[in-house]
N, C-alpha and C positions, 0 to 999 in steps of 0.2 A: 471472577474478573470477566468471565464470558456473560455470566448473568447480569451484570453490570452495563454491560454493552448493551446488550438487548434492552434491560430495564430503562436505557437513557433513549434508545431508537430503536424498534425492532427489526426496522430496514437495514439500519447498520449490522446488527446481529447476524440477519442471513446474508448480507454482502460478504464479511469475514469470513463465513463458514465456507462460502462460495468459492472464493479465493483460496482458502487452504486447500480445497479439493482440487483446485485448478493447480496450485502451486507443488502439490505433491507430486501430481501426476508430471509435470515438466521436471521436477526433481527427478525423478525415476528414471525420465529420457534422457537425462544427464549423468547416469549412471552413479549417482550420489547412493553411499551407503545409509542404513537405515536411520543411523545417529544425525546425519546430515539431513535427510529426509523429514525426521522431526523438529530439528531446529528450524527448518524451512516453514513448517507448518505451523510453529508457534510464532515465527515472526506474522504470517499470514493473519492467524486467528486474531493479534494484536496488534497489528500495525495501526487500527483507527482509534484504539485505547484513548488517545489525546482528545479526541472528541468529545469525549463525556464531560469534558471542562463544562461548568454551569456558565460561563461567559458565551461559550461558542453556540449553546441551543439553539437560540433564537436565529442565529445567524446560517445553522446549518439546515432549519427547517423553514429557511426564508425561500418562498417560489419565484421571488422577483430577481433581477440582475444583482449580483453583488458589487458594493460598491468598494474602490480601492482600500477603504480602513477593513473592510470587512474581510476581503481577500487575506489581508495581511493578518488578519486575526485566525482565520483558517490555516494559514501556513505556521502557524505555532504548534499545530496539534502532532506533528511528528516529537518535537522535543519534548512537549508536555506528556505525550506516552511514555518515550524513553525516561523520562524522569517517575513516572508512576513505577515501571518496569524496572529501574534499579534496584532496589532492594534483592531483586532475584537473581542479579547476577553471579553470583557465587554458585549457584545452581545451572544459571543458563546463560553463561558470558556474551552468546551472541544474539540475545534476544533484543536489550535494548539498542545494540548497533545497526541491527537490522531494522528495528522501528525508526528509529530517528534518520536512517537515511533512504526509507522508502519513496521518498519525492526528489531526492537527488535525480539527476538526469546524466546521462552518457556523454553530453556537450559540454556540461560543469555548469547549464544555466539554471539547475534545480534548486531545492532549498532543503534543510536550513544552511547547509556549510557550504554551497556551490562545489561539492566533489565531483571528478571529472573520471570518465573512463573506470578502470581496474581500481581506484581509489575508493569506488562505491563497494561495500561489503558484497560479495557473490549472493548471498541471501537476499539482501535487499534488491540488486539488480532482477533477479528472478521474481520477488512478489510485486515490483513495479510494475511487470510485463502483466502478470494475473490480474492485478488490482486494476489495471486500466482497460484489459479484456472484460471484465466484469460488470465496469462502469459503463462501459458502451453498449455492450452486448444488452443486460439486464435494464439500464437507464436508472435515474435517480428521480426525485422529486422536481429536480432543475434541469433535466435532462432526458429527451426521449429514447426509448430503446434502440438500439439500433442492430440487434442480434449479432448472432455470431461472426456471418462475414462481413457485414461491418466494421466490427472489434477486429478482425484479423486485419482486413485493409488498412486500418487506420493505424495499427501497431506497424505494419510492414513500411508504410509511409515515415512513421517517426524511428527506423531504423537505423542507428548509428548517430542519431541527434538525441531523442529523450531516451532510446533504449540500446542496450548491449547488442551488437549487432548478431554475436553468436547464439544471445537465447533467443532474438527474433527468429533466426533461423531455423530451430528447433520447433 
């Protein structure tokens, strides 16, 4: 599955691997056991697998500002990813749940379900922070890199709004 992500978009492949490393560090700081750390790692590695959907390819690789319709299309990737990973549920029950929820927001304004606070799975709340950190710090084709300090500042600003305040404090 990781090869499929990288074959579709090499930058997304690098991104998910960085997010996995950051997520494992954060999970360790939360005193998670090895099983929990590995669960977080899997969610981080596959959080963007829904972006390999063919209809999203041009939207994801477009360097222009996205239209509302394109944003709605991008917002389907968490559910698409959970659908792709659903057959793995007997082995990794947390995987589709974490992937589908990685764009939920602490204040309930996220997607796809509008979950709020602790209703968002813990692993997804953690990956949301590290995913955002990586996008800001390293940039994307549509966003200039802001560095680690810029990413930390932006995450701190979104404490209690976008992100779980306890995870941000870590």
